[in-house]
One Martini backbone bead per residue (centre of mass of N, CA, C, O) as a GRO file, in nm:
protein
  212
    1MET     BB    1  -1.851   7.696  -0.644
    2ALA     BB    2  -1.668   7.471  -0.571
    3GLN     BB    3  -1.885   7.259  -0.523
    4GLN     BB    4  -2.013   7.270  -0.804
    5ALA     BB    5  -1.753   7.189  -0.960
    6ALA     BB    6  -1.725   6.910  -0.822
    7GLU     BB    7  -2.003   6.805  -0.909
    8LEU     BB    8  -1.956   6.821  -1.210
    9GLN     BB    9  -1.704   6.641  -1.221
   10ALA     BB   10  -1.838   6.384  -1.102
   11ALA     BB   11  -2.059   6.362  -1.325
   12ALA     BB   12  -1.857   6.335  -1.566
   13ARG     BB   13  -1.727   6.078  -1.462
   14ARG     BB   14  -1.980   5.904  -1.459
   15ILE     BB   15  -2.033   5.922  -1.763
   16VAL     BB   16  -1.769   5.779  -1.846
   17THR     BB   17  -1.822   5.516  -1.696
   18ALA     BB   18  -2.087   5.441  -1.825
   19GLU     BB   19  -1.986   5.437  -2.116
   20ASP     BB   20  -1.775   5.209  -2.072
   21SER     BB   21  -1.974   4.998  -1.986
   22ALA     BB   22  -2.128   4.994  -2.247
   23ARG     BB   23  -1.901   4.915  -2.430
   24ARG     BB   24  -1.835   4.643  -2.296
   25ARG     BB   25  -2.122   4.527  -2.349
   26ILE     BB   26  -2.115   4.549  -2.658
   27GLU     BB   27  -1.859   4.377  -2.707
   28ARG     BB   28  -1.977   4.117  -2.585
   29ASP     BB   29  -2.221   4.087  -2.769
   30LEU     BB   30  -2.060   4.070  -3.030
   31HIS     BB   31  -1.880   3.832  -2.955
   32ASP     BB   32  -2.107   3.626  -2.833
   33GLY     BB   33  -2.295   3.658  -3.075
   34ALA     BB   34  -2.250   3.746  -3.386
   35GLN     BB   35  -1.960   3.641  -3.420
   36GLN     BB   36  -2.015   3.335  -3.345
   37ARG     BB   37  -2.228   3.295  -3.572
   38LEU     BB   38  -2.030   3.355  -3.808
   39VAL     BB   39  -1.824   3.138  -3.754
   40SER     BB   40  -2.015   2.898  -3.779
   41LEU     BB   41  -2.098   2.965  -4.070
   42GLY     BB   42  -1.820   2.941  -4.191
   43MET     BB   43  -1.787   2.633  -4.128
   44GLU     BB   44  -2.034   2.547  -4.305
   45LEU     BB   45  -1.918   2.659  -4.569
   46GLY     BB   46  -1.663   2.489  -4.575
   47ALA     BB   47  -1.814   2.219  -4.608
   48LEU     BB   48  -1.964   2.306  -4.865
   49VAL     BB   49  -1.714   2.334  -5.045
   50GLU     BB   50  -1.632   2.034  -5.026
   51ARG     BB   51  -1.889   1.914  -5.140
   52ALA     BB   52  -1.872   2.061  -5.405
   53ALA     BB   53  -1.603   1.944  -5.497
   54ALA     BB   54  -1.706   1.640  -5.489
   55SER     BB   55  -1.935   1.692  -5.714
   56GLY     BB   56  -1.799   1.853  -5.970
   57ASP     BB   57  -1.895   2.166  -5.932
   58PRO     BB   58  -1.746   2.463  -6.017
   59ASP     BB   59  -1.970   2.681  -5.971
   60LEU     BB   60  -2.041   2.594  -5.674
   61VAL     BB   61  -1.761   2.641  -5.564
   62LEU     BB   62  -1.734   2.943  -5.631
   63ARG     BB   63  -1.978   3.045  -5.482
   64ALA     BB   64  -1.910   2.923  -5.196
   65GLU     BB   65  -1.633   3.080  -5.174
   66HIS     BB   66  -1.751   3.361  -5.195
   67ALA     BB   67  -1.930   3.353  -4.950
   68ARG     BB   68  -1.704   3.286  -4.744
   69THR     BB   69  -1.531   3.540  -4.798
   70GLN     BB   70  -1.745   3.744  -4.717
   71LEU     BB   71  -1.793   3.634  -4.426
   72LEU     BB   72  -1.493   3.680  -4.332
   73GLU     BB   73  -1.495   3.989  -4.382
   74ALA     BB   74  -1.737   4.049  -4.186
   75THR     BB   75  -1.602   3.934  -3.926
   76ALA     BB   76  -1.358   4.127  -3.930
   77GLU     BB   77  -1.521   4.394  -3.920
   78LEU     BB   78  -1.665   4.319  -3.649
   79ARG     BB   79  -1.402   4.292  -3.481
   80GLU     BB   80  -1.311   4.596  -3.526
   81MET     BB   81  -1.568   4.722  -3.406
   82ALA     BB   82  -1.545   4.594  -3.123
   83ARG     BB   83  -1.261   4.717  -3.064
   84GLY     BB   84  -1.353   5.018  -3.092
   85VAL     BB   85  -1.551   5.016  -2.865
   86HIS     BB   86  -1.399   4.773  -2.692
   87PRO     BB   87  -1.130   4.618  -2.585
   88ALA     BB   88  -1.082   4.313  -2.452
   89VAL     BB   89  -0.778   4.324  -2.367
   90LEU     BB   90  -0.823   4.555  -2.161
   91THR     BB   91  -1.006   4.403  -1.960
   92GLN     BB   92  -0.836   4.136  -1.926
   93ASP     BB   93  -0.504   4.256  -1.939
   94GLY     BB   94  -0.465   4.553  -1.993
   95LEU     BB   95  -0.284   4.818  -2.095
   96GLU     BB   96  -0.020   4.685  -2.192
   97ALA     BB   97  -0.148   4.486  -2.389
   98ALA     BB   98  -0.319   4.693  -2.554
   99LEU     BB   99  -0.080   4.862  -2.660
  100ALA     BB  100   0.081   4.637  -2.790
  101ASN     BB  101  -0.151   4.581  -2.999
  102LEU     BB  102  -0.138   4.856  -3.133
  103ALA     BB  103   0.156   4.836  -3.223
  104ASP     BB  104   0.126   4.577  -3.398
  105ARG     BB  105  -0.102   4.716  -3.587
  106SER     BB  106   0.064   4.922  -3.689
  107SER     BB  107   0.194   5.093  -3.983
  108LEU     BB  108   0.397   5.190  -3.773
  109PRO     BB  109   0.654   5.233  -3.595
  110VAL     BB  110   0.668   5.147  -3.235
  111ARG     BB  111   0.783   5.302  -2.931
  112LEU     BB  112   0.742   5.138  -2.624
  113HIS     BB  113   0.692   5.298  -2.298
  114LEU     BB  114   0.653   5.131  -1.978
  115THR     BB  115   0.526   5.233  -1.636
  116LEU     BB  116   0.376   4.967  -1.445
  117ASP     BB  117   0.260   4.860  -1.108
  118ARG     BB  118  -0.047   4.894  -1.205
  119ARG     BB  119  -0.386   4.941  -1.234
  120PRO     BB  120  -0.573   5.157  -1.342
  121PRO     BB  121  -0.848   5.284  -1.385
  122ALA     BB  122  -1.075   5.215  -1.619
  123GLU     BB  123  -1.114   5.503  -1.739
  124VAL     BB  124  -0.812   5.549  -1.781
  125GLU     BB  125  -0.741   5.316  -1.963
  126ALA     BB  126  -0.937   5.393  -2.194
  127THR     BB  127  -0.835   5.671  -2.253
  128THR     BB  128  -0.550   5.595  -2.326
  129TYR     BB  129  -0.612   5.406  -2.552
  130PHE     BB  130  -0.762   5.626  -2.734
  131LEU     BB  131  -0.533   5.821  -2.751
  132VAL     BB  132  -0.321   5.641  -2.887
  133SER     BB  133  -0.491   5.551  -3.127
  134GLU     BB  134  -0.541   5.833  -3.247
  135ALA     BB  135  -0.243   5.914  -3.280
  136LEU     BB  136  -0.161   5.678  -3.473
  137THR     BB  137  -0.363   5.737  -3.695
  138ASN     BB  138  -0.273   6.031  -3.753
  139ALA     BB  139   0.033   5.957  -3.827
  140ALA     BB  140  -0.047   5.767  -4.066
  141ARG     BB  141  -0.262   5.953  -4.235
  142HIS     BB  142  -0.139   6.278  -4.194
  143ALA     BB  143   0.187   6.305  -4.113
  144GLY     BB  144   0.415   6.128  -4.239
  145ALA     BB  145   0.532   5.923  -4.056
  146ARG     BB  146   0.804   5.694  -3.935
  147VAL     BB  147   0.760   5.733  -3.615
  148VAL     BB  148   0.662   5.627  -3.278
  149ASP     BB  149   0.623   5.750  -2.946
  150VAL     BB  150   0.533   5.577  -2.640
  151ASP     BB  151   0.454   5.717  -2.316
  152VAL     BB  152   0.391   5.535  -1.999
  153SER     BB  153   0.329   5.647  -1.659
  154LEU     BB  154   0.324   5.552  -1.311
  155ASP     BB  155   0.296   5.802  -1.036
  156GLN     BB  156   0.132   5.703  -0.810
  157ASP     BB  157  -0.150   5.935  -0.887
  158ARG     BB  158  -0.012   5.946  -1.200
  159LEU     BB  159  -0.081   5.947  -1.552
  160THR     BB  160   0.153   5.952  -1.818
  161VAL     BB  161   0.092   6.070  -2.160
  162GLU     BB  162   0.298   6.017  -2.462
  163VAL     BB  163   0.290   6.123  -2.811
  164ARG     BB  164   0.537   6.081  -3.084
  165ASP     BB  165   0.618   6.232  -3.392
  166ASP     BB  166   0.792   6.292  -3.730
  167GLY     BB  167   0.612   6.470  -3.883
  168THR     BB  168   0.450   6.763  -4.021
  169GLY     BB  169   0.234   6.858  -3.855
  170GLY     BB  170  -0.050   7.082  -3.773
  171ALA     BB  171  -0.201   6.995  -3.533
  172ARG     BB  172  -0.545   7.033  -3.406
  173LEU     BB  173  -0.800   7.156  -3.248
  174ALA     BB  174  -1.139   7.048  -3.339
  175PRO     BB  175  -1.435   7.021  -3.428
  176ASP     BB  176  -1.519   6.694  -3.490
  177ARG     BB  177  -1.258   6.569  -3.367
  178GLY     BB  178  -1.079   6.342  -3.206
  179LEU     BB  179  -0.918   6.524  -3.010
  180GLN     BB  180  -1.154   6.677  -2.895
  181GLY     BB  181  -1.298   6.435  -2.772
  182LEU     BB  182  -1.056   6.371  -2.576
  183ALA     BB  183  -1.055   6.639  -2.434
  184ASP     BB  184  -1.335   6.610  -2.313
  185ARG     BB  185  -1.280   6.351  -2.155
  186LEU     BB  186  -1.045   6.458  -1.985
  187SER     BB  187  -1.204   6.678  -1.843
  188ALA     BB  188  -1.390   6.472  -1.687
  189LEU     BB  189  -1.098   6.371  -1.548
  190ASP     BB  190  -0.914   6.610  -1.475
  191ALA     BB  191  -0.784   6.674  -1.761
  192ARG     BB  192  -0.534   6.767  -2.019
  193LEU     BB  193  -0.475   6.847  -2.357
  194GLU     BB  194  -0.169   6.839  -2.527
  195VAL     BB  195  -0.060   7.022  -2.821
  196ALA     BB  196   0.237   6.973  -3.032
  197SER     BB  197   0.255   7.123  -3.382
  198PRO     BB  198   0.472   7.214  -3.572
  199PRO     BB  199   0.572   7.284  -3.869
  200GLY     BB  200   0.782   7.012  -3.934
  201GLY     BB  201   0.794   6.901  -3.600
  202GLY     BB  202   0.568   6.739  -3.528
  203THR     BB  203   0.376   6.539  -3.280
  204THR     BB  204   0.249   6.617  -2.943
  205VAL     BB  205   0.079   6.426  -2.701
  206ARG     BB  206  -0.047   6.525  -2.372
  207THR     BB  207  -0.106   6.372  -2.031
  208VAL     BB  208  -0.259   6.393  -1.696
  209LEU     BB  209  -0.386   6.144  -1.484
  210PRO     BB  210  -0.582   6.079  -1.233
  211CYS     BB  211  -0.546   5.789  -0.980
  212ALA     BB  212  -0.670   5.791  -0.682
   0.00000   0.00000   0.00000
């Protein structure tokens, strides 16, 4: 039974690793393919706007500017989608830079505390990123929080992640919710998601990830 459990754990971890590899590949394809083509098209539309202005046709200028605005919005949406699939900054610069980027983009003030003396395994980095991202999103959208504290520390072969907000509490694990999906992912990495969220007492999500 113990051997079967170990084999199942190893298989689940391989699935997570394969999924992360697929995410990185999709992100690269979006960035290097569709996104770059949209950027080039935006530059061409910008030149078209200038030519339309020089022609003295205000209707043409308005339509060209409208088309360029829509294209820029579509490019921004694609960039956000690519970041959601797998953030390029995580692959290139590591967990510290990726979490700092999340904190900068958060609509809530984030106090970020990191103690990392090396890069954890790729699947651990990705899981930590998605956990913090989900917790920040929940704090902003549902908890009515004013500030969020994020603590990430690597101690020998364990990475401890804790995200706390001062919101309304009441968060729980439920099927088809973001936290449940993260709990399932953590389970595949031999970790467990802890959620403490008493009504009116804020929400704390915490996990300890093996990094041997």
